GUFI-41864 format. One line per field, with one value per atom (N, C-alpha, C): residue number from 1; residue in one letter; atom name; x, y, z. Coordinates in Angstrom, 2 decimals, decimal comma. Layout:
<sites>
num <- [NUM;...]
residu <- [a;...]
atome <- [CA;...]
X <- [X;...]
Y <- [Y;...]
Z <- [Z;...]
</sites>
This chain:
<sites>
num <- [1;1;1;2;2;2;3;3;3;4;4;4;5;5;5;6;6;6;7;7;7;8;8;8;9;9;9;10;10;10;11;11;11;12;12;12;13;13;13;14;14;14;15;15;15;16;16;16;17;17;17;18;18;18;19;19;19;20;20;20;21;21;21;22;22;22;23;23;23;24;24;24;25;25;25;26;26;26;27;27;27;28;28;28;29;29;29;30;30;30;31;31;31;32;32;32;33;33;33;34;34;34;35;35;35;36;36;36;37;37;37;38;38;38;39;39;39;40;40;40;41;41;41;42;42;42;43;43;43;44;44;44;45;45;45;46;46;46;47;47;47;48;48;48;49;49;49;50;50;50;51;51;51;52;52;52;53;53;53;54;54;54;55;55;55;56;56;56;57;57;57;58;58;58;59;59;59;60;60;60;61;61;61;62;62;62;63;63;63;64;64;64;65;65;65;66;66;66;67;67;67;68;68;68;69;69;69;70;70;70;71;71;71;72;72;72;73;73;73;74;74;74;75;75;75;76;76;76;77;77;77;78;78;78;79;79;79;80;80;80;81;81;81;82;82;82;83;83;83;84;84;84;85;85;85;86;86;86;87;87;87;88;88;88;89;89;89;90;90;90;91;91;91;92;92;92;93;93;93;94;94;94;95;95;95;96;96;96;97;97;97;98;98;98;99;99;99;100;100;100;101;101;101;102;102;102;103;103;103;104;104;104;105;105;105;106;106;106;107;107;107;108;108;108;109;109;109;110;110;110;111;111;111;112;112;112;113;113;113;114;114;114;115;115;115;116;116;116;117;117;117;118;118;118;119;119;119;120;120;120;121;121;121;122;122;122;123;123;123;124;124;124;125;125;125;126;126;126;127;127;127;128;128;128;129;129;129;130;130;130;131;131;131;132;132;132;133;133;133;134;134;134;135;135;135;136;136;136;137;137;137;138;138;138;139;139;139;140;140;140;141;141;141;142;142;142;143;143;143;144;144;144;145;145;145;146;146;146;147;147;147;148;148;148;149;149;149;150;150;150;151;151;151;152;152;152;153;153;153;154;154;154;155;155;155;156;156;156;157;157;157;158;158;158;159;159;159;160;160;160;161;161;161;162;162;162;163;163;163;164;164;164;165;165;165;166;166;166;167;167;167;168;168;168;169;169;169;170;170;170;171;171;171;172;172;172;173;173;173;174;174;174;175;175;175;176;176;176;177;177;177;178;178;178;179;179;179;180;180;180;181;181;181;182;182;182;183;183;183;184;184;184;185;185;185;186;186;186;187;187;187;188;188;188;189;189;189;190;190;190;191;191;191;192;192;192;193;193;193;194;194;194;195;195;195;196;196;196;197;197;197;198;198;198;199;199;199;200;200;200;201;201;201;202;202;202;203;203;203;204;204;204]
residu <- [x;x;x;x;x;x;x;x;x;x;x;x;x;x;x;x;x;x;x;x;x;x;x;x;x;x;x;x;x;x;x;x;x;x;x;x;x;x;x;x;x;x;x;x;x;x;x;x;x;x;x;x;x;x;x;x;x;x;x;x;x;x;x;x;x;x;x;x;x;x;x;x;x;x;x;x;x;x;x;x;x;x;x;x;x;x;x;x;x;x;x;x;x;x;x;x;x;x;x;x;x;x;x;x;x;x;x;x;x;x;x;x;x;x;x;x;x;x;x;x;x;x;x;x;x;x;x;x;x;x;x;x;x;x;x;x;x;x;x;x;x;x;x;x;x;x;x;x;x;x;x;x;x;x;x;x;x;x;x;x;x;x;x;x;x;x;x;x;x;x;x;x;x;x;x;x;x;x;x;x;x;x;x;x;x;x;x;x;x;x;x;x;x;x;x;x;x;x;x;x;x;x;x;x;x;x;x;x;x;x;x;x;x;x;x;x;x;x;x;x;x;x;x;x;x;x;x;x;x;x;x;x;x;x;x;x;x;x;x;x;x;x;x;x;x;x;x;x;x;x;x;x;x;x;x;x;x;x;x;x;x;x;x;x;x;x;x;x;x;x;x;x;x;x;x;x;x;x;x;x;x;x;x;x;x;x;x;x;x;x;x;x;x;x;x;x;x;x;x;x;x;x;x;x;x;x;x;x;x;x;x;x;x;x;x;x;x;x;x;x;x;x;x;x;x;x;x;x;x;x;x;x;x;x;x;x;x;x;x;x;x;x;x;x;x;x;x;x;x;x;x;x;x;x;x;x;x;x;x;x;x;x;x;x;x;x;x;x;x;x;x;x;x;x;x;x;x;x;x;x;x;x;x;x;x;x;x;x;x;x;x;x;x;x;x;x;x;x;x;x;x;x;x;x;x;x;x;x;x;x;x;x;x;x;x;x;x;x;x;x;x;x;x;x;x;x;x;x;x;x;x;x;x;x;x;x;x;x;x;x;x;x;x;x;x;x;x;x;x;x;x;x;x;x;x;x;x;x;x;x;x;x;x;x;x;x;x;x;x;x;x;x;x;x;x;x;x;x;x;x;x;x;x;x;x;x;x;x;x;x;x;x;x;x;x;x;x;x;x;x;x;x;x;x;x;x;x;x;x;x;x;x;x;x;x;x;x;x;x;x;x;x;x;x;x;x;x;x;x;x;x;x;x;x;x;x;x;x;x;x;x;x;x;x;x;x;x;x;x;x;x;x;x;x;x;x;x;x;x;x;x;x;x;x;x;x;x;x;x;x;x;x;x;x;x;x;x;x;x;x;x;x;x;x;x;x;x;x;x;x;x;x;x;x;x;x;x;x;x;x;x;x;x;x;x;x;x;x;x;x;x;x]
atome <- [N;CA;C;N;CA;C;N;CA;C;N;CA;C;N;CA;C;N;CA;C;N;CA;C;N;CA;C;N;CA;C;N;CA;C;N;CA;C;N;CA;C;N;CA;C;N;CA;C;N;CA;C;N;CA;C;N;CA;C;N;CA;C;N;CA;C;N;CA;C;N;CA;C;N;CA;C;N;CA;C;N;CA;C;N;CA;C;N;CA;C;N;CA;C;N;CA;C;N;CA;C;N;CA;C;N;CA;C;N;CA;C;N;CA;C;N;CA;C;N;CA;C;N;CA;C;N;CA;C;N;CA;C;N;CA;C;N;CA;C;N;CA;C;N;CA;C;N;CA;C;N;CA;C;N;CA;C;N;CA;C;N;CA;C;N;CA;C;N;CA;C;N;CA;C;N;CA;C;N;CA;C;N;CA;C;N;CA;C;N;CA;C;N;CA;C;N;CA;C;N;CA;C;N;CA;C;N;CA;C;N;CA;C;N;CA;C;N;CA;C;N;CA;C;N;CA;C;N;CA;C;N;CA;C;N;CA;C;N;CA;C;N;CA;C;N;CA;C;N;CA;C;N;CA;C;N;CA;C;N;CA;C;N;CA;C;N;CA;C;N;CA;C;N;CA;C;N;CA;C;N;CA;C;N;CA;C;N;CA;C;N;CA;C;N;CA;C;N;CA;C;N;CA;C;N;CA;C;N;CA;C;N;CA;C;N;CA;C;N;CA;C;N;CA;C;N;CA;C;N;CA;C;N;CA;C;N;CA;C;N;CA;C;N;CA;C;N;CA;C;N;CA;C;N;CA;C;N;CA;C;N;CA;C;N;CA;C;N;CA;C;N;CA;C;N;CA;C;N;CA;C;N;CA;C;N;CA;C;N;CA;C;N;CA;C;N;CA;C;N;CA;C;N;CA;C;N;CA;C;N;CA;C;N;CA;C;N;CA;C;N;CA;C;N;CA;C;N;CA;C;N;CA;C;N;CA;C;N;CA;C;N;CA;C;N;CA;C;N;CA;C;N;CA;C;N;CA;C;N;CA;C;N;CA;C;N;CA;C;N;CA;C;N;CA;C;N;CA;C;N;CA;C;N;CA;C;N;CA;C;N;CA;C;N;CA;C;N;CA;C;N;CA;C;N;CA;C;N;CA;C;N;CA;C;N;CA;C;N;CA;C;N;CA;C;N;CA;C;N;CA;C;N;CA;C;N;CA;C;N;CA;C;N;CA;C;N;CA;C;N;CA;C;N;CA;C;N;CA;C;N;CA;C;N;CA;C;N;CA;C;N;CA;C;N;CA;C;N;CA;C;N;CA;C;N;CA;C;N;CA;C;N;CA;C;N;CA;C;N;CA;C;N;CA;C;N;CA;C;N;CA;C;N;CA;C;N;CA;C;N;CA;C;N;CA;C;N;CA;C;N;CA;C;N;CA;C;N;CA;C;N;CA;C;N;CA;C;N;CA;C;N;CA;C;N;CA;C;N;CA;C;N;CA;C;N;CA;C;N;CA;C;N;CA;C;N;CA;C;N;CA;C;N;CA;C;N;CA;C;N;CA;C;N;CA;C;N;CA;C;N;CA;C;N;CA;C;N;CA;C;N;CA;C]
X <- [111,49;113,66;112,72;113,15;112,09;112,67;111,28;111,93;111,96;113,28;113,55;112,36;111,67;111,76;112,19;112,05;112,65;113,03;113,45;114,13;113,04;112,19;110,56;111,25;111,06;111,48;110,11;109,23;108,90;109,04;109,13;109,29;108,02;108,52;107,37;108,10;107,51;107,86;106,93;105,97;104,35;104,54;104,25;103,53;102,42;101,09;99,85;99,80;101,17;101,52;101,96;103,04;103,12;102,46;101,52;100,23;99,55;99,64;97,91;99,30;100,67;100,91;100,72;101,18;101,40;99,91;98,85;96,84;96,96;98,18;98,56;99,45;99,99;101,21;102,72;102,59;103,59;104,43;105,80;107,69;107,76;108,36;109,75;110,53;111,03;112,94;113,73;113,24;113,18;113,02;113,34;111,25;113,05;112,59;113,56;112,23;112,02;111,62;111,95;111,07;111,71;112,36;111,50;112,28;112,42;111,40;111,17;110,57;110,17;109,78;108,36;107,54;105,89;105,09;105,25;104,49;104,07;102,45;102,04;102,36;101,90;102,85;101,31;101,61;100,11;99,29;98,63;96,98;96,30;97,51;97,64;96,34;95,97;94,72;95,05;93,81;94,29;95,13;93,78;94,59;94,77;95,50;96,94;97,86;97,80;99,05;98,89;98,02;98,96;99,16;98,95;99,27;100,93;101,92;102,85;103,59;102,69;104,09;104,12;103,20;103,80;104,71;104,34;105,50;107,21;107,00;108,08;108,41;108,13;108,81;109,14;108,44;108,88;109,92;110,15;110,87;112,48;112,39;113,64;113,59;113,60;113,65;114,23;113,84;113,49;115,69;116,01;117,03;118,38;117,53;118,48;118,53;117,46;117,28;116,95;118,41;117,40;117,54;117,77;117,84;116,02;115,03;114,06;112,80;111,54;110,49;110,37;109,90;109,58;107,60;107,50;105,69;106,31;105,72;105,24;103,79;103,02;102,05;102,29;101,08;100,50;99,78;98,67;97,45;97,00;96,40;95,58;93,77;93,25;92,12;91,73;91,43;90,75;88,74;88,64;88,02;87,88;86,74;86,65;88,05;88,26;89,81;90,94;90,38;91,87;92,09;93,42;94,13;94,87;94,26;94,12;95,65;96,12;97,45;98,06;98,87;99,28;99,25;98,42;98,21;99,24;99,55;101,58;101,35;99,96;100,12;98,07;97,44;96,00;95,28;96,16;95,64;95,13;95,87;95,60;94,60;95,27;94,13;92,41;92,29;90,88;90,20;90,36;90,75;90,89;91,15;90,69;89,09;89,03;88,34;87,33;87,63;86,00;85,79;86,59;85,96;84,92;86,28;84,82;84,54;83,87;82,24;80,78;80,90;79,12;78,34;79,97;79,83;81,08;80,86;81,88;82,53;83,69;85,39;86,29;85,89;87,68;88,96;89,03;90,41;91,00;91,85;92,77;94,14;93,57;95,28;96,09;97,42;98,54;99,00;99,30;100,35;100,87;102,29;103,23;104,25;104,29;105,05;105,62;107,07;107,77;108,69;108,97;108,93;110,85;111,53;113,57;113,41;113,99;114,28;114,66;113,92;114,40;112,74;112,45;111,71;109,58;109,58;108,35;108,26;107,25;106,67;107,91;109,41;110,22;111,19;110,85;112,61;113,00;114,01;113,87;113,55;113,00;112,43;113,28;114,15;115,85;115,08;114,59;113,73;112,12;113,12;111,62;110,50;109,14;108,19;108,02;106,99;105,49;104,09;103,97;102,44;101,77;100,98;100,19;99,20;98,50;96,58;96,76;94,75;94,99;93,50;93,23;92,16;91,50;90,49;89,07;88,07;87,91;87,28;86,78;85,07;84,43;84,03;83,88;83,57;83,20;82,08;80,58;81,42;81,72;81,60;80,46;79,93;79,02;78,61;78,27;78,58;78,63;80,26;80,79;80,46;79,89;80,28;81,47;81,43;82,80;83,35;82,44;82,79;83,37;83,43;83,70;84,87;85,59;86,53;88,23;86,98;87,70;88,62;87,48;88,59;89,27;88,80;89,30;90,67;90,95;92,30;93,43;92,24;93,27;93,84;93,21;93,76;94,73;95,49;97,14;96,29;95,80;95,37;95,60;95,52;95,01;96,76;98,43;99,24;99,94;100,08;100,99;99,67;98,35;97,28;97,31;97,03;96,77;95,35;95,35;93,32;92,88;94,20;93,87;93,28;92,88;92,50;92,86;92,71;93,34;91,53;91,52;90,47;89,86;90,64;91,25;91,42;91,12;90,97;90,21;89,56;88,56;87,07;88,23;87,56;86,29;86,63;85,68;84,44;84,19;83,08;82,49;83,30;81,99;82,40;82,33;82,77;81,04;79,69;78,18;78,62;79,34;79,06;81,26;80,35;82,06;81,68;82,28;82,07;83,02;84,04;85,17;86,01;86,85;88,03;88,30;88,31;88,07;89,73;90,82;92,66;92,93;92,19;92,61;93,07;92,19;91,92;93,06;92,54;94,20;95,55;95,50;97,18;97,20;97,06;97,34;96,06;96,07;94,66;95,04;94,69;95,55;94,56;93,56;92,22;93,80;94,00;95,29;96,32;96,29;98,02;98,88;97,42;97,42;96,86;96,56;96,29;98,26;98,60;100,52;101,09;100,86;102,32;101,92;100,53;100,61;101,19;101,17;101,16;103,26;103,70;105,27;106,15;104,96;105,05;104,67;105,51;105,40;103,84;102,94;101,64;101,49;100,18;99,67;98,75]
Y <- [109,56;108,99;108,41;107,16;106,90;107,40;107,78;108,44;107,24;107,62;107,24;106,97;106,64;106,03;106,22;107,38;107,60;106,60;105,79;105,38;105,96;104,44;105,49;104,48;105,31;104,67;104,79;104,00;103,35;104,18;104,65;105,73;104,47;103,22;102,79;101,20;100,69;98,72;98,42;99,01;98,60;97,52;96,06;95,03;95,22;96,35;96,58;97,83;98,69;99,40;99,50;98,20;97,66;96,45;96,21;95,11;95,82;97,07;97,87;98,50;99,31;99,96;98,87;97,13;96,31;96,02;96,76;96,18;97,30;98,65;99,10;99,56;97,93;97,62;98,48;98,80;99,27;98,78;98,65;97,56;98,35;98,68;100,44;99,54;100,51;100,22;99,69;100,93;100,30;100,76;99,85;100,27;100,98;102,16;103,15;104,27;102,88;103,16;105,08;105,80;107,58;107,15;106,62;105,87;107,21;108,16;109,80;108,93;110,85;110,19;110,76;109,97;109,99;110,67;111,14;111,16;112,90;112,91;113,72;114,66;116,41;117,58;118,05;118,67;119,23;119,67;119,55;119,66;119,06;118,46;118,27;117,11;118,16;117,09;116,61;115,70;113,64;114,28;115,02;115,94;116,33;117,07;118,16;116,90;115,45;115,13;113,84;113,74;112,27;113,21;114,64;115,74;115,86;115,73;116,35;115,51;113,87;112,90;112,39;112,61;112,47;112,86;113,71;115,25;115,07;115,17;114,53;112,88;112,24;111,32;111,31;111,79;111,19;112,49;114,38;114,46;113,65;113,48;112,40;111,73;110,60;109,68;111,04;111,40;111,62;112,95;113,00;113,21;112,77;110,54;109,68;109,26;110,05;109,36;110,99;112,28;112,72;112,66;112,23;110,85;110,54;110,19;109,17;110,17;109,71;109,30;108,89;109,89;108,74;109,16;108,21;107,99;108,03;108,36;107,88;107,71;107,93;107,58;107,51;108,02;107,53;108,37;106,35;106,51;106,63;107,14;107,78;107,33;106,55;106,48;107,34;108,25;108,93;109,05;109,57;109,37;110,71;111,38;113,48;113,52;113,96;114,85;113,83;112,76;112,17;111,01;110,97;109,88;108,94;107,66;106,14;105,58;104,68;104,34;103,37;102,72;101,83;100,85;99,74;98,54;97,74;97,86;96,68;95,37;95,48;94,74;94,67;93,44;93,63;94,86;95,33;96,00;96,98;97,61;99,12;98,93;96,95;96,98;96,86;96,57;96,42;97,50;98,29;100,22;100,41;100,67;101,11;100,26;99,15;97,86;98,79;99,52;99,92;101,23;101,34;102,86;103,00;102,51;102,36;102,01;100,66;100,18;100,54;100,38;100,87;102,41;102,84;104,70;104,64;105,98;106,43;106,45;106,38;107,16;107,89;108,23;108,42;107,99;107,51;107,31;107,97;108,93;109,56;108,93;109,52;108,97;109,93;110,73;111,81;111,01;111,60;110,85;112,15;111,49;112,73;112,30;112,84;112,02;113,40;113,32;113,95;114,05;114,59;113,53;114,90;114,00;115,20;115,97;116,92;118,33;116,89;117,83;117,93;116,73;116,13;114,91;115,64;115,37;116,55;117,78;118,22;119,31;120,24;119,64;119,95;120,01;120,10;120,75;122,46;122,82;123,93;124,51;124,34;124,91;125,19;123,96;123,61;123,29;122,32;122,01;121,09;119,70;118,76;118,82;118,86;119,04;118,37;118,47;118,37;117,93;116,87;116,54;116,26;116,89;115,69;115,60;114,44;114,45;113,82;114,31;113,97;113,73;112,62;111,38;111,20;111,73;110,62;109,89;109,19;108,36;107,34;107,23;107,05;106,00;105,25;104,12;103,94;102,68;102,54;101,16;100,90;99,59;98,95;98,17;97,62;97,36;97,90;97,26;96,22;95,84;94,72;94,45;92,49;91,91;91,63;91,08;90,91;89,23;88,20;87,16;87,44;88,77;89,69;89,98;90,63;91,23;90,05;89,52;88,53;88,02;87,65;86,39;87,03;88,29;89,62;89,38;89,23;89,83;88,10;87,49;86,02;85,88;86,74;86,98;87,53;88,42;89,15;89,95;89,88;91,41;92,84;92,99;94,16;94,89;93,56;94,06;95,24;95,70;97,45;98,74;97,80;98,69;99,70;101,12;101,60;102,40;102,76;101,99;100,42;100,21;98,49;97,56;97,86;96,38;96,69;95,54;96,13;95,23;96,85;96,35;94,19;95,02;93,90;92,27;92,26;90,63;90,72;90,19;89,75;90,18;91,84;92,92;93,54;93,18;93,87;92,39;91,83;91,75;92,27;92,64;93,87;95,26;95,42;97,68;96,83;97,72;98,05;99,41;100,04;100,57;101,61;101,99;102,71;103,72;104,53;106,31;107,19;107,11;106,36;105,87;106,07;105,06;103,97;102,52;101,76;102,01;101,65;101,87;102,48;103,32;104,78;103,86;103,40;102,15;100,92;100,99;99,41;100,25;101,44;101,84;102,97;103,17;103,56;104,57;105,51;106,27;105,94;105,08;104,87;105,59;105,57;107,07;107,44;108,57;109,97;109,43;108,34;107,66;107,67;107,81;106,55;108,37;109,25;110,42;110,90;111,30;111,85;111,22;109,61;109,08;108,21;108,58;108,37;109,16;110,75;111,62;110,82;110,81;110,17;109,18;108,81;106,94;105,84;106,48;104,96;103,99;104,44;104,34;103,71;102,68;102,77;103,64]
Z <- [61,98;62,94;64,39;65,23;65,43;67,42;67,93;69,31;70,15;71,22;71,33;73,05;73,69;75,48;76,40;77,37;78,44;79,59;80,40;81,12;82,29;82,61;84,22;84,66;85,99;86,92;88,36;88,92;89,82;91,55;92,29;93,14;94,63;94,08;95,31;95,28;96,36;96,82;96,13;96,68;96,29;95,28;95,96;94,51;93,91;94,64;94,31;93,60;93,13;91,76;90,74;91,38;90,17;88,75;90,02;89,02;88,65;88,89;88,29;87,04;87,19;85,89;84,38;85,40;84,69;83,39;84,28;83,53;82,32;82,63;81,30;80,65;80,71;79,55;79,99;81,78;82,28;82,24;82,47;83,16;83,17;84,69;85,33;84,66;84,10;83,84;85,47;86,66;87,71;88,79;89,70;91,87;92,39;92,81;93,65;95,01;95,53;96,87;97,23;97,73;98,20;99,66;100,78;101,84;102,98;103,19;103,43;104,30;105,13;106,92;106,69;106,30;106,40;107,52;108,16;109,45;109,10;109,29;109,50;109,53;108,80;109,75;110,96;111,83;112,86;112,50;112,01;112,00;110,04;109,70;107,93;108,18;106,72;106,48;105,36;105,27;104,66;103,14;102,25;101,17;101,10;101,54;101,33;101,65;102,67;102,93;102,41;101,17;100,27;98,87;98,87;97,36;98,23;99,22;100,31;99,70;99,84;100,68;98,62;97,62;96,13;95,72;96,41;95,69;96,66;97,08;98,12;96,95;97,40;96,81;95,76;94,70;93,57;92,90;94,02;93,77;94,59;95,21;96,80;95,13;94,42;93,58;92,72;91,98;90,48;91,26;91,61;91,83;91,97;92,45;92,09;90,70;89,80;87,87;87,92;87,13;86,51;85,22;84,91;83,05;82,66;84,08;84,05;84,09;84,21;83,96;85,61;86,53;87,90;88,33;88,68;89,06;90,62;91,29;93,18;93,26;94,58;94,62;96,39;96,90;98,19;97,72;98,60;98,92;101,00;100,82;102,30;102,95;103,32;104,02;104,95;105,10;105,84;106,19;107,85;108,30;108,45;108,31;108,39;107,92;109,92;108,72;110,21;109,98;110,52;109,94;109,85;108,61;109,59;108,85;109,26;109,51;110,00;110,13;108,85;108,95;107,58;108,92;108,52;109,44;109,86;110,96;111,04;112,55;112,73;113,84;114,04;115,71;114,90;115,55;116,43;117,78;116,96;116,41;114,96;114,31;113,36;112,25;112,91;114,10;114,58;115,12;115,43;115,85;114,51;113,02;112,41;111,59;111,60;111,11;111,75;113,49;113,94;113,49;112,82;112,32;111,64;110,47;109,33;109,25;110,77;110,07;110,43;109,44;109,31;108,34;108,65;108,12;106,29;106,02;104,28;105,11;104,23;104,70;103,27;103,04;101,84;101,47;100,31;100,59;99,16;99,62;98,42;98,23;96,69;95,86;96,09;95,89;95,30;94,72;93,16;92,20;91,83;91,69;90,89;90,25;89,34;87,73;87,53;87,38;87,25;85,74;84,82;83,31;83,00;82,51;82,74;81,68;81,82;80,84;79,27;78,85;76,96;77,21;78,03;77,24;77,06;76,10;75,48;75,27;76,85;76,75;77,64;78,58;79,37;78,65;77,42;76,56;76,26;76,68;76,41;77,75;79,10;80,19;80,94;80,46;82,04;83,07;83,46;84,42;84,27;85,37;84,73;85,01;84,27;83,96;85,68;86,32;87,57;86,78;87,10;86,64;87,84;88,53;89,80;89,84;90,54;90,13;91,87;92,67;93,45;93,27;93,72;93,48;94,64;95,04;95,97;95,77;96,14;96,44;97,25;97,55;98,31;98,56;100,19;100,18;101,59;101,59;102,99;102,90;103,76;105,27;105,82;105,42;106,01;107,34;108,48;109,48;110,38;110,56;110,30;112,46;111,76;112,47;113,93;115,25;115,59;114,80;114,79;114,14;112,73;111,90;110,06;110,26;111,65;112,17;112,44;113,98;113,18;112,00;111,52;110,40;109,37;109,18;108,29;108,62;110,36;111,03;110,59;110,98;110,76;109,67;108,47;107,06;106,60;107,83;106,91;106,79;105,49;104,30;104,89;106,02;106,69;106,72;106,37;106,98;106,54;107,24;105,42;105,44;105,13;104,14;105,34;104,44;104,99;105,14;106,77;106,87;107,50;107,60;108,23;106,53;105,53;104,88;103,20;102,46;100,89;100,96;99,36;98,60;97,81;97,32;96,19;96,70;98,20;98,49;99,54;100,47;101,40;101,84;102,00;102,55;101,71;99,94;98,84;99,58;99,91;100,29;101,84;101,57;103,22;102,92;101,54;101,45;100,99;100,85;99,80;99,27;98,95;98,70;97,83;96,82;95,99;94,96;95,01;94,66;93,88;92,34;92,12;92,21;91,60;91,03;92,34;91,36;92,57;92,83;90,81;91,68;92,06;92,90;93,20;94,73;94,93;96,74;96,70;95,67;94,84;95,70;95,16;95,25;94,18;93,08;91,94;90,86;91,11;89,26;88,33;87,79;86,77;85,25;85,67;85,06;84,12;85,25;86,09;85,39;85,62;85,57;83,27;83,10;81,97;80,98;81,17;81,06;80,90;82,11;82,27;81,02;81,41;80,57;79,30;78,63;77,41;76,26;76,52;75,25;75,73;76,84;76,89;75,87;75,00;74,69;75,15;76,84;77,16;77,69;77,19;77,71;76,16;75,02;74,24;74,03]
</sites>
């Protein structure tokens, strides 16, 4: 008897996450962003924030799709204990790049995958099964010259990106060192995601 694959829902509007899943040969049956409040709690550390956001997004979307495997994620760029914002204007992007220039920072990728009741190991438990991962990547930028910052701001690649940069674009030429998962910086740690989804039959 052929096992029927569960529906797969991506709880994110990020085109980068769609592209990354495609590298695993996976196309979601639906894309349904959680649209939750993403304000950090008082004194919340970057790692805890990334994990909490991924979990809250996944649970919100899973409630709307109880028959589906739901994946949600959150990417946080941090300098020390400081969570950098998603840059939506040139002033914020410049401030982020100034802070990142010539130093190391960390990128935390929080992932939550929820399997519906009756899917694989969740069968008979009466509750959906949650699988969470928290991945840390260390990144170091060169010391940025004013002209390099101006050029990057003009590219508009920073818009909407955590920490004010997208490593898969022009910023990759400004990064001198990466330790850890590259795809985590882009938006989704593919190794960890594959390890969870493959047993469900969603990935070869």
